[in-house]
C-alpha positions as CSV (number, residue, x, y, z in Angstrom):
1,M,103.7,114.5,100.2
2,S,107.1,113.6,98.8
3,D,109.7,111.1,100.1
4,E,113.0,111.2,98.2
5,F,114.7,108.6,100.4
6,N,117.9,110.6,100.3
7,T,118.9,110.0,104.0
8,P,121.0,106.8,104.2
9,N,120.4,104.0,106.8
10,R,116.7,104.8,107.5
11,T,114.9,101.9,109.1
12,F,111.2,101.2,108.8
13,T,110.5,98.6,111.6
14,D,107.1,99.2,113.3
15,G,107.7,102.3,115.5
16,H,110.7,103.6,113.6
17,D,109.1,106.0,111.0
18,P,106.2,108.4,111.1
19,V,105.1,107.6,107.5
20,W,106.1,104.1,106.6
21,T,105.9,100.7,108.4
22,A,107.8,97.7,107.1
23,M,106.2,94.3,107.8
24,D,107.5,91.5,110.0
25,K,105.1,88.7,109.2
26,P,104.1,86.1,106.7
27,D,101.5,86.9,104.1
28,D,98.1,85.6,105.3
29,D,97.5,84.5,101.7
30,S,100.0,81.7,102.2
31,S,97.6,79.8,104.5
32,S,94.5,80.5,102.5
33,S,92.7,78.2,100.1
34,G,94.5,78.6,96.7
35,G,97.1,81.1,98.1
36,G,100.6,80.8,96.8
37,S,102.7,83.3,98.8
38,Q,106.1,81.9,99.6
39,Q,107.9,84.9,101.2
40,F,108.3,86.1,104.8
41,Y,108.3,89.9,105.0
42,N,111.2,91.1,107.1
43,S,111.6,94.8,108.1
44,S,115.4,94.4,107.9
45,F,115.1,93.9,104.2
46,V,113.8,97.5,103.8
47,S,116.3,100.3,104.0
48,T,117.6,103.5,102.3
49,E,120.9,103.4,100.4
50,D,122.5,105.4,97.6
51,G,119.5,107.9,97.7
52,M,116.9,105.1,97.2
53,L,114.5,103.0,99.2
54,K,115.7,99.4,98.7
55,I,113.4,96.4,99.2
56,R,115.6,93.3,98.9
57,T,114.5,89.7,98.1
58,R,116.7,86.7,99.0
59,V,116.6,82.9,99.4
60,G,116.2,82.3,103.1
61,K,114.1,80.0,105.3
62,T,111.9,81.3,108.1
63,T,110.2,78.9,110.5
64,W,107.4,79.7,113.0
65,Q,104.5,78.0,114.8
66,R,100.9,78.5,113.9
67,Y,98.0,77.3,116.0
68,D,95.4,75.2,114.0
69,H,92.0,76.0,115.5
70,V,90.4,73.1,113.7
71,K,92.7,70.4,114.9
72,K,93.5,72.3,118.0
73,E,97.3,71.9,117.7
74,W,100.4,73.8,116.9
75,K,101.9,73.4,113.5
76,M,105.3,74.4,112.0
77,E,105.1,76.8,109.1
78,H,107.8,77.6,106.6
79,A,108.6,80.4,104.1
80,Y,111.6,79.9,101.8
81,Y,112.2,83.5,100.8
82,K,112.8,86.7,102.6
83,S,111.6,90.0,101.2
84,G,110.1,93.4,102.2
85,M,106.8,95.3,102.2
86,V,106.5,98.9,103.4
87,Q,103.1,100.6,103.7
88,S,101.7,103.9,105.1
89,W,98.6,102.4,106.6
90,E,97.0,104.7,109.4
91,K,99.9,107.1,108.9
92,F,99.6,108.8,105.5
93,C,96.4,108.5,103.5
94,F,94.8,110.6,100.8
95,T,91.8,110.6,98.5
96,G,92.4,111.7,94.9
97,G,95.3,113.3,93.3
98,I,98.4,112.3,91.3
99,V,100.9,109.7,92.4
100,E,104.3,109.5,90.7
101,V,107.0,107.0,91.5
102,D,110.5,106.8,90.2
103,V,111.6,103.1,90.3
104,I,114.1,100.5,89.2
105,L,112.4,97.1,89.0
106,P,114.1,94.1,90.6
107,G,115.8,91.0,89.2
108,D,116.2,89.7,85.6
109,P,113.3,90.7,83.4
110,F,113.3,87.4,81.6
111,I,113.3,85.2,84.7
112,G,109.8,84.7,86.1
113,G,108.9,84.3,89.8
114,L,109.1,87.8,91.4
115,W,106.0,89.9,92.0
116,P,107.1,93.5,92.6
117,A,104.2,96.0,93.1
118,I,103.5,99.6,93.9
119,W,99.8,100.0,94.8
120,M,97.2,101.6,97.0
121,L,94.5,100.2,99.3
122,G,91.6,101.7,101.2
123,N,92.5,102.3,104.8
124,L,89.7,100.0,106.1
125,G,91.8,97.1,105.0
126,R,95.4,96.4,106.0
127,A,97.4,94.6,103.3
128,T,98.4,91.0,104.3
129,Y,96.0,91.1,107.3
130,E,93.3,89.0,105.7
131,S,90.9,89.3,108.7
132,S,90.8,93.0,108.0
133,T,90.0,92.7,104.3
134,N,87.5,89.8,104.4
135,N,84.3,91.0,102.8
136,I,85.8,94.5,102.8
137,W,88.2,94.2,99.9
138,P,87.7,95.4,97.1
139,W,84.2,96.9,97.5
140,S,83.5,100.2,95.9
141,F,79.7,100.1,95.9
142,D,77.3,102.6,97.5
143,V,74.0,101.1,96.4
144,C,71.6,99.1,98.6
145,D,71.3,95.6,97.0
146,R,69.7,93.1,99.4
147,E,71.2,90.1,97.5
148,L,74.8,91.6,97.8
149,Q,74.4,92.9,101.4
150,P,75.7,89.8,103.1
151,A,78.9,89.9,101.1
152,Q,79.6,93.6,101.7
153,T,80.2,94.0,105.5
154,I,79.7,97.8,105.4
155,S,76.6,98.0,103.1
156,A,74.5,100.9,101.9
157,C,71.5,98.8,103.1
158,N,72.7,99.0,106.7
159,T,70.6,101.2,108.9
160,Q,73.4,101.4,111.4
161,N,77.0,100.6,110.5
162,H,78.3,101.4,114.0
163,F,81.8,102.4,115.1
164,G,81.4,105.9,113.8
165,M,80.4,104.8,110.3
166,H,77.6,106.6,108.5
167,P,74.3,104.8,108.0
168,Y,73.3,103.9,104.5
169,Q,76.8,104.3,103.1
170,G,78.5,101.4,101.3
171,R,82.2,101.2,102.1
172,G,85.2,99.0,101.4
173,A,88.9,98.7,100.9
174,T,89.4,99.4,97.2
175,E,92.6,98.5,95.5
176,I,94.4,100.5,92.8
177,D,97.6,99.0,91.3
178,L,99.9,101.6,90.0
179,I,102.0,98.8,88.6
180,E,102.5,95.1,89.3
181,V,105.3,93.4,87.3
182,M,105.1,90.0,85.6
183,T,108.6,88.9,84.5
184,G,109.6,85.9,82.3
185,D,110.3,85.0,78.7
186,S,107.2,84.4,76.6
187,H,109.2,83.8,73.4
188,G,107.1,86.3,71.5
189,P,103.8,88.0,71.9
190,L,101.2,86.7,74.3
191,P,98.0,85.4,72.8
192,S,94.9,87.7,72.8
193,T,96.9,90.9,73.5
194,D,96.3,93.8,71.1
195,P,98.7,95.5,70.5
196,P,101.0,92.4,71.0
197,I,102.5,92.3,74.5
198,E,105.2,89.9,75.6
199,L,106.9,89.3,78.9
200,P,107.9,91.3,80.9
201,Y,104.9,93.5,81.3
202,G,103.4,95.8,83.9
203,D,99.9,95.3,85.1
204,M,97.9,98.4,85.7
205,T,94.7,97.5,87.5
206,L,91.6,98.6,89.4
207,Q,90.3,95.7,91.6
208,V,86.7,96.3,92.4
209,A,83.5,94.6,93.7
210,P,80.8,93.7,93.0
211,G,82.1,91.8,90.0
212,V,80.5,90.5,86.8
213,T,79.0,87.1,87.5
214,K,77.5,86.0,84.2
215,N,79.3,85.3,80.9
216,R,82.6,86.6,82.1
217,P,85.5,86.6,79.5
218,P,87.5,83.4,80.0
219,N,91.1,83.7,81.2
220,G,93.5,83.8,78.2
221,A,90.9,85.4,75.8
222,A,90.2,89.0,75.1
223,P,86.7,90.2,76.0
224,L,84.2,89.7,73.2
225,Y,81.9,92.8,73.2
226,Q,79.7,91.7,70.2
227,S,78.4,88.2,69.5
228,M,80.0,86.5,66.5
229,L,77.7,85.1,63.9
230,S,78.3,82.3,61.4
231,S,77.7,82.7,57.7
232,N,74.2,81.3,58.1
233,G,73.2,83.8,60.8
234,H,73.6,81.5,63.8
235,T,75.4,82.8,66.9
236,D,78.8,81.1,67.2
237,L,80.1,83.1,70.2
238,I,78.0,85.1,72.7
239,A,79.3,88.5,73.7
240,N,80.9,88.7,77.1
241,N,79.8,90.9,79.9
242,W,82.8,93.2,80.6
243,Y,83.6,96.8,81.0
244,E,83.0,98.7,77.7
245,G,84.7,102.0,77.2
246,I,88.1,101.4,79.0
247,K,90.8,103.0,76.9
248,F,94.4,102.0,76.1
249,G,97.3,103.9,74.7
250,G,100.9,103.2,73.7
251,N,102.0,99.6,74.0
252,T,99.1,98.7,76.3
253,S,96.5,95.9,75.9
254,V,93.7,94.5,78.0
255,N,95.2,92.0,80.3
256,P,93.4,88.7,79.3
257,Y,95.1,86.6,81.9
258,F,93.5,87.9,85.1
259,Y,89.9,89.1,85.2
260,G,89.5,88.9,89.0
261,T,89.0,86.7,92.0
262,Y,86.0,84.7,93.2
263,L,86.0,84.8,97.0
264,G,83.9,81.7,97.7
265,E,82.8,79.9,100.8
266,T,85.8,79.2,103.0
267,K,87.1,75.9,104.3
268,P,88.0,75.0,107.8
269,G,91.4,76.1,108.8
270,E,91.6,79.2,106.6
271,P,92.5,82.6,108.2
272,V,89.0,83.9,107.7
273,S,85.5,82.6,107.2
274,R,82.8,83.3,104.6
275,S,79.5,81.6,104.4
276,K,77.9,80.7,101.1
277,K,75.8,83.9,101.2
278,Q,78.9,85.9,101.8
279,A,80.7,84.6,98.7
280,F,81.2,87.1,95.9
281,Q,83.0,87.9,92.7
282,A,85.6,90.7,92.5
283,D,86.8,92.1,89.2
284,A,90.3,93.0,88.0
285,V,89.8,95.7,85.4
286,G,93.4,95.7,84.2
287,A,95.8,96.4,81.4
288,A,99.2,94.9,80.4
289,H,101.8,97.5,79.6
290,Q,105.0,96.5,77.8
291,L,108.2,96.7,79.8
292,V,111.8,96.4,78.5
293,P,115.1,95.5,80.1
294,S,115.9,99.1,80.7
295,H,113.1,99.3,83.3
296,F,115.2,96.8,85.4
297,N,118.5,98.8,85.4
298,T,117.6,102.5,85.2
299,T,115.0,104.7,86.9
300,H,111.7,105.1,85.2
301,T,108.6,107.1,86.2
302,F,105.1,105.7,86.5
303,R,102.1,108.0,87.2
304,L,98.5,107.6,88.3
305,E,95.9,110.3,88.2
306,W,93.0,109.6,90.5
307,Q,89.9,111.7,90.4
308,P,87.7,110.0,93.0
309,G,84.1,109.0,93.3
310,P,81.0,109.6,91.1
311,G,82.0,111.3,87.9
312,G,85.7,110.5,88.5
313,R,88.3,108.6,86.6
314,L,91.6,106.7,86.8
315,D,94.4,107.4,84.3
316,W,97.8,105.6,84.2
317,F,100.9,107.1,82.5
318,S,104.4,105.9,81.7
319,H,107.3,107.2,79.6
320,G,107.9,106.4,75.9
321,Y,108.8,107.9,72.6
322,K,106.0,109.9,70.9
323,V,105.9,109.2,67.2
324,N,102.6,111.1,66.5
325,E,99.3,111.9,68.3
326,T,98.2,108.2,68.5
327,F,101.4,106.1,68.4
328,Y,104.2,105.7,70.9
329,K,107.3,103.6,70.7
330,T,108.6,101.8,73.7
331,G,112.1,101.3,72.2
332,D,114.7,101.1,74.9
333,G,112.5,102.3,77.7
334,N,114.3,105.7,78.0
335,G,111.7,107.8,76.3
336,K,110.7,111.0,78.1
337,D,107.3,111.6,76.5
338,W,104.3,110.8,78.7
339,V,102.3,107.9,77.4
340,H,98.6,107.8,78.4
341,A,98.6,104.1,78.8
342,Y,95.2,103.3,80.4
343,S,92.0,105.0,81.4
344,I,88.8,104.0,83.3
345,L,85.8,106.3,83.6
346,D,83.3,106.2,86.5
347,K,80.6,105.9,83.9
348,V,82.0,102.6,82.7
349,L,81.9,101.1,86.2
350,K,78.4,102.3,86.9
351,E,77.0,101.0,83.6
352,T,78.5,97.6,84.1
353,M,78.0,96.7,87.8
354,G,76.8,99.8,89.6
355,S,80.2,100.3,91.3
356,Q,82.2,103.5,91.3
357,I,85.7,104.9,91.0
358,P,87.2,104.5,94.5
359,I,86.6,107.3,97.0
360,E,88.1,105.7,100.0
361,P,91.0,107.3,101.9
362,S,93.9,105.2,100.7
363,Y,97.5,104.5,101.6
364,L,100.6,103.5,99.7
365,I,102.2,100.1,99.5
366,M,105.5,99.0,98.0
367,N,106.7,95.3,98.1
368,T,108.1,92.3,96.3
369,A,106.4,89.0,96.8
370,V,107.2,85.5,95.6
371,S,104.2,83.5,94.7
372,S,103.7,80.2,93.0
373,T,100.7,81.7,91.2
374,W,102.6,84.6,89.7
375,G,105.3,84.0,87.0
376,F,106.1,80.4,88.0
377,P,106.1,77.8,85.3
378,Y,102.5,76.6,84.7
379,D,103.3,73.7,82.3
380,T,105.4,71.5,84.6
381,P,105.3,67.8,83.9
382,S,102.9,65.7,86.1
383,S,105.9,64.0,87.7
384,C,107.1,67.4,89.0
385,Q,106.7,67.8,92.8
386,K,105.0,71.0,93.8
387,C,107.5,72.4,96.2
388,Y,109.3,75.8,96.3
389,D,112.4,75.3,98.3
390,C,115.6,76.3,96.4
391,D,117.6,74.1,98.6
392,D,115.6,71.0,97.7
393,P,116.7,69.4,94.4
394,K,113.3,67.8,94.0
395,C,111.8,71.3,93.6
396,A,114.0,72.4,90.7
397,C,111.3,71.7,88.1
398,T,108.9,74.2,89.6
399,F,111.2,77.2,89.0
400,A,112.1,79.2,86.0
401,P,115.7,78.5,84.9
402,G,118.1,80.7,86.9
403,F,115.5,81.9,89.5
404,C,117.3,80.4,92.6
405,K,120.7,81.4,91.3
406,M,119.6,85.0,90.7
407,L,118.2,85.3,94.3
408,R,121.4,83.8,95.8
409,E,124.0,85.6,93.8
410,D,122.6,88.9,92.6
411,D,121.5,92.1,94.4
412,V,117.8,91.6,93.7
413,S,116.1,94.8,95.0
414,L,113.1,96.9,94.2
415,K,114.6,100.5,94.2
416,I,112.4,103.5,94.8
417,D,114.1,106.8,94.0
418,S,111.1,108.9,95.1
419,I,107.4,108.7,95.5
420,R,105.3,111.9,95.4
421,V,101.6,112.7,95.8
422,Y,100.1,115.9,94.3
423,Q,96.6,117.2,95.0
424,S,94.5,120.1,93.9
425,R,92.9,122.5,96.3
426,D,90.5,123.7,93.6
427,P,87.5,121.3,93.1
428,S,86.6,123.0,89.8
429,A,90.0,122.0,88.4
430,H,89.1,118.3,88.1
431,V,86.2,116.0,87.7
432,G,84.9,113.7,90.5
433,A,84.9,114.5,94.2
434,N,87.2,116.7,96.2
435,H,90.8,115.8,96.9
436,T,91.4,115.2,100.7
437,L,94.2,114.3,103.0
438,G,94.0,112.1,106.1
439,C,93.2,108.5,107.0
440,D,89.9,109.4,108.8
441,P,88.1,112.1,107.0
442,P,84.6,112.9,108.4
443,E,82.9,112.0,105.1
444,F,84.6,108.6,105.0
445,P,85.6,107.6,108.6
446,T,87.9,104.7,109.3
447,R,89.5,105.0,112.7
448,G,86.5,104.2,114.8
449,W,86.0,101.0,112.8
450,I,89.7,100.0,113.1
451,K,89.7,100.6,116.9
452,G,86.5,98.6,117.3
453,H,88.0,95.7,115.3
454,S,91.7,96.1,116.3
455,Y,92.2,92.4,116.6
456,R,91.7,92.1,112.8
457,Y,94.5,94.5,112.2
458,M,97.1,92.8,114.3
459,R,99.5,90.0,113.6
460,N,98.6,86.4,114.4
461,V,100.2,84.3,117.1
462,P,103.1,84.0,117.8
463,F,104.0,87.4,116.3
464,S,101.2,89.2,118.2
465,Y,102.9,88.6,121.5
466,A,105.2,91.5,120.8
467,D,102.5,93.8,119.7
468,K,101.0,94.3,123.2
469,G,97.5,94.7,121.8
470,L,98.2,97.5,119.4
471,P,98.1,97.3,115.6
472,L,100.8,100.0,115.4
473,R,103.5,101.0,117.8
474,K,104.1,104.7,118.8
475,V,107.0,106.1,116.8
476,Q,110.2,106.2,118.9
477,T,112.0,109.6,119.1
478,G,115.6,108.9,119.8
479,G,117.1,106.2,122.0
480,G,118.8,104.2,119.3
481,P,122.3,103.0,120.1
482,C,125.2,105.2,118.8
483,E,128.9,105.8,119.0
484,T,129.2,109.2,117.2
485,D,126.9,112.0,116.2
486,E,127.1,110.7,112.7
487,D,125.1,107.7,113.7
488,C,122.3,110.0,114.7
489,G,122.4,112.1,111.5
490,G,124.5,114.8,113.1
491,H,126.4,115.3,109.8
492,L,123.3,115.8,107.7
493,K,122.3,119.3,106.6
494,T,118.6,119.8,106.5
495,T,116.5,122.5,104.9
496,N,113.0,123.3,106.3
497,L,111.3,123.9,102.9
498,T,108.2,125.2,104.6
499,E,110.2,128.0,106.2
500,V,111.9,128.7,102.9
501,Y,108.6,128.9,101.1
502,N,107.1,131.3,103.6
503,R,110.1,133.8,103.4
504,S,110.3,136.5,100.9
505,G,112.8,139.1,99.6
506,A,115.9,136.9,99.1
507,S,117.0,134.8,96.1
508,E,116.0,131.1,96.2
509,E,119.6,129.9,96.4
510,R,120.5,132.2,99.3
511,R,117.3,131.3,101.1
512,L,118.1,127.6,100.8
513,E,121.6,128.1,102.1
514,E,120.5,130.2,105.0
515,S,117.9,127.8,106.2
516,A,120.1,124.7,106.0
517,K,120.9,123.4,109.5
518,D,123.5,121.0,110.7
519,G,122.4,117.8,112.4
520,R,119.3,115.8,113.0
521,G,120.4,114.5,116.3
522,T,123.4,114.0,118.7
523,C,124.9,111.0,120.4
524,V,124.5,111.5,124.2
525,A,125.0,109.5,127.3
526,G,122.1,107.3,128.2
527,S,121.6,109.3,131.4
528,D,121.2,112.5,129.4
529,F,118.4,111.0,127.4
530,Q,116.5,108.8,129.9
531,G,117.8,109.8,133.2
532,I,120.6,108.4,135.5
533,F,118.8,105.1,136.2
534,F,119.0,104.1,132.5
535,A,122.7,104.9,132.0
536,K,124.0,101.3,132.4
537,K,121.3,100.0,130.0
538,S,122.1,102.4,127.2
539,P,125.7,103.9,127.4
540,S,125.2,106.1,124.4
541,V,122.0,106.9,122.5
542,C,120.6,109.3,119.9
543,K,118.8,112.4,121.1
544,C,116.8,114.0,118.3
545,N,116.7,117.7,117.4
546,P,113.3,119.3,116.8
547,G,111.7,118.2,113.6
548,F,113.2,114.7,113.5
549,T,112.2,111.4,114.9
550,G,113.0,107.6,114.8
551,P,115.4,105.7,117.0
552,K,118.4,107.4,115.3
553,C,116.6,110.7,114.3
554,L,116.9,109.9,110.6
555,A,113.3,110.5,109.7
556,Q,111.6,113.9,109.4
557,E,108.5,114.3,111.7
558,H,105.2,113.9,110.0
559,I,102.3,115.4,111.9
560,D,98.8,114.4,110.7
561,D,96.8,117.6,111.5
562,T,93.9,116.7,109.2
563,E,90.4,116.6,110.5
564,S,89.6,113.2,112.1
565,A,86.1,111.8,112.4
566,Y,87.1,109.7,115.4
567,N,88.6,112.7,117.2
568,N,85.5,114.8,116.5
569,M,83.3,112.0,118.0
570,V,85.5,111.7,121.1
571,N,85.6,115.4,121.7
572,N,81.8,115.7,121.5
573,S,79.4,114.8,124.2
574,I,79.3,111.1,125.0
575,F,75.6,111.2,124.0
576,V,76.5,112.3,120.5
577,A,78.4,109.1,120.1
578,I,75.4,106.9,120.9
579,P,73.9,105.7,117.7
580,D,70.3,106.7,116.9
581,V,67.8,104.0,117.6
582,Q,66.1,102.8,114.4
583,I,63.0,100.6,114.8
584,P,61.8,98.7,111.8
585,S,58.2,99.3,110.8
586,F,57.0,95.7,111.5
587,M,58.4,95.9,115.0
588,G,56.7,99.2,115.6
589,I,53.3,97.7,114.6
590,L,54.0,94.7,116.8
591,F,54.9,96.9,119.7
592,C,51.7,98.9,119.3
593,A,49.6,95.8,119.0
594,L,51.1,94.4,122.2
595,A,50.6,97.7,124.0
596,L,46.9,97.7,122.9
597,M,46.4,94.1,124.1
598,L,48.0,95.1,127.5
599,V,45.6,98.1,127.8
600,V,42.6,95.9,126.9
601,A,43.6,93.2,129.4
602,N,44.1,95.8,132.2
603,C,40.7,97.3,131.5
604,M,39.0,93.8,131.6
605,T,40.8,93.0,134.9
606,V,39.6,96.3,136.5
607,R,36.1,95.7,135.3
608,S,36.1,92.2,136.7
609,R,37.3,93.4,140.1
610,K,34.6,96.0,140.3
611,Q,31.9,93.4,139.5
612,D,33.3,91.2,142.2
613,S,33.2,94.0,144.8
614,V,29.6,94.9,144.0
615,S,28.5,91.3,144.3
C-alpha cells in the first residue's frame, strides 16, 4: 500500500475515502479520570495540499452537550482547540511488514504542548472510542492466566470467545507508536537519558499488556538492572523489573519519563467501567530519539520493521550521519544514512511478562493532539489556575511561552508526504509469523466481534444521531457539488500502475505515457447522475469514472479482496456459525448424578405402585 497524497483537495470525512477516515468527535480521554485531551477532532482540518496530507491544529472552541448517566442530566462540554485525526480502521489493515512515512513535524520544536503522532492499533480497538478499547488495549497475551483473565476481555482461558472469535486464543488491540513527538525546551540534556537526549525528541514505543507490577522503575529514572551495593556489602538499591535486552542505536535512549499506564477501577461518570478485578498494568516499552529543528521544516523519513508474533521483533529506523559502525551523528537532521534507532525482540517480552510481539491485524493512525499531560509546563506555581483556554488570561500560566500565539498566527500542520507499507510474500525471508493483509484474517478475526459490539465503535450522543447505527458510512461515489470538470478531477492524468506492471515489450517511459488517462470524473447535471427527480436538489454534481470514488472522484478505489473470517462464516451453513457446546466437568458430573437420582426415584415409584396393586 502506498498513499502519496499527490491529488489536491481530497477530503476524508466519514464516507469520503475508501482507505482513510477523519474523525469528527472529541477524544473520549477528555472525560476520563486523569485524561487531559483538549482538542476536538474535525474532519475539515484534514486535507491534501501541495502534494501532502495536512493535519492542521488551531485555537478554536467547540461546544456540545453530553448526557451524564450518573446525575441523569445534560452537561455542556468544551474543547478549546481544533485538530485532525485520520485512521484506516476497518478499511486497510495489515499484519507484519515495513512502514515508512515521510513527514514534516508541526509547530515550533521548542514550544511544548502539541502531541503529533503516527502510530498503529489492532483492529479490535478504535482509537478515541474508549468503549471499544476498554480491557482490549493494549493486550498482546496468548497465555491462560486465571488471575489476569478478568482484565483481558478476550482471554486464552475462554472456552468460548463468541462472535466468530477462536476459543482459547488471547486477543487485544496492541499499539505500536512509529513516532510520538514531545516538543519544548529542556535547556540541556534530560536527566537519566543515555546518550544525553534533550527536547524535542521522538518517542518510539510498544505499548503492551500485561505489564510489570512489582518493582517497576520510577518515572524520571533509568531502569536499574542490577542491585547496587554499598561498600560494606549492603543493598542500597534493588534492581528494577524491566525489559532486559532492548537495544538502542544512534542518539536514542530509554525513555525514563513514561513506563506505562495503570488502568485502575473506574469512577462513576467515566466513559467506561472497570471493576477492581478488571484493573491492570500496561507497559510502555519505549525509547526517546533525538530530534532537531530540521525535522520541523523539511521532510524526514521514519521507518518501522514489524515481524509479528512468536519469534518476531520490532525495529525502528530514522536518518542520520554514519560516522562508523556504531556511532551516528544527528547533526542538522538531513543525514541520509539509516540509523537503527531501537529494537525489541519477542524473547525479551516473553521472558519479562509472557507477552508477545503484536500479531493483531492493525491499522494506521495520524493525528495531532493537545493534552495537558503532554509537553505542558509541570512546574506551575500553586496559584496558577488549571485551565487551558487561550482566550482566558487566567490560563496564561499553564502554557509554554508562545504556545497560543503559535496556534493563532502560524500554519501549524502535521504534513505527510507519503506513507508506504511493504510486505514479504516469502515466510522464510523473515523471522516471526507470516505477513498478511486484511482487517479480518481467518487466523485473527475481528469483524464478527465488531458487528456484535457495534455500539462500542460508534460516537457518543449527540454525534451518534448522524451515524444511523453504523460505525462507518458507505463510501460515496460521486454526487459532490461542482461547477466544472476540474472540481471532479477531470484535469488529472492518472496511470493505472497495475496495468503498466502487467504489460511487457515496451520501455517503461512509453508504457507510463500510454497508460495515462485524462480525468477522474466529470461535472454533470443532477438528473444525469441521480435521475430527473433529483435535478432541482443538485443542479451539477460529480460523476466518477471507473476506478475512482469519493464525492468528487478524487480518491482511487480501494477494494479489500482479502479473505475475511466473517464472510466465510456467513457464507457457510448457519449451523457452522453456532458455537460448540462446552460443558465443564463438574456440571457433567452433577448432570449424571441428577439423572441417576431421577432413575432411582422412578424405579421406586413403579415398585411402590406394583405393591399397592397386589395388596
